[in-house]
C-alpha angles and dihedrals in degrees: 000000000000111000102201110025091164090066093057119094100210093193090059093059123095117242096265094046091046092052090049089049090050089054088055092046092050089050089052094045096241103162099178092052091050091052091049093047092048092052093047093053091048090050088054091059099263113152117242093245092051091053089046096050103035100038110022107026093041090047092052090047088060090048090049093053093053091045090052091048094050096249093113126039135209098272091051093046091049089056090049091048093049089051090051090051090054089057091044091054088064095043101042098076090044092051090050091051092053094043095237107167124223115241088250145328128254132193109202134179145150112254129253115291094022122100099178114119112158093093092043091049091051092050090049091051093048091048091051088047088054091055103266127135104234127203109193112197092184133224134331091030116176126202094266090054091052093047093048091051091049091050094047101041104028095212129186092227138036113203123195127189132193130173098181127072087221093059098042093087091060088074088068090051089058093046094046090050090051089052091050091052094047092245102111099094093049093072143047107233120208124181133191147159139124100280095045128094137182093267091056091049091052093045094055093046101253120152093228146003116220114203093193143000095268092053089047092056093047093045093047093052095047094044093050091048092048093048093049092047090052094047116107113257 
């Protein structure tokens, strides 16, 4: 994207050009520039949710497309996501003050017996970049930990990750327990991880299988919107 970001005076750019530059800076993982751009837009009277949606979420959407299409890879996307989080750190308290709601809430964790978290962390970052509130319960999460998080946070989506073939079946343990307790239909359940595939997701009763973080963000957004549209008034 931009070749010489250090030569660009962000404060001298008009709003539209600044937002476009922030998209480039997010793509390039330039955290300091994202912080500066966020602060400039706020100083010009932009609302926190406008900065979030127009500059950060849209920028991460572009990153997500190129990640999905194999143009960007995990290390680059992690840099982009960390830059987005730096901007979010400024916006989050402002959003809370104005009562702007996230587009949805997600509880996410790696299942019991599995301590891998890079993929889960990337999914969490991409979801946050798409406008979700994300509650990350970490690694080695057993069914009680998932159920406690669902009870406490009342999310729209439960996300489960596994990187080992030996831990994949535990996802079904969580789903079956939710069925037994009459909770299954209250949540959208998305699963992901390197050894999984769509057939496995269907077999264990998940609502969707996400092959990567960009797909997860897209699927989460569309499923929450579809569910709310179908809900009785």
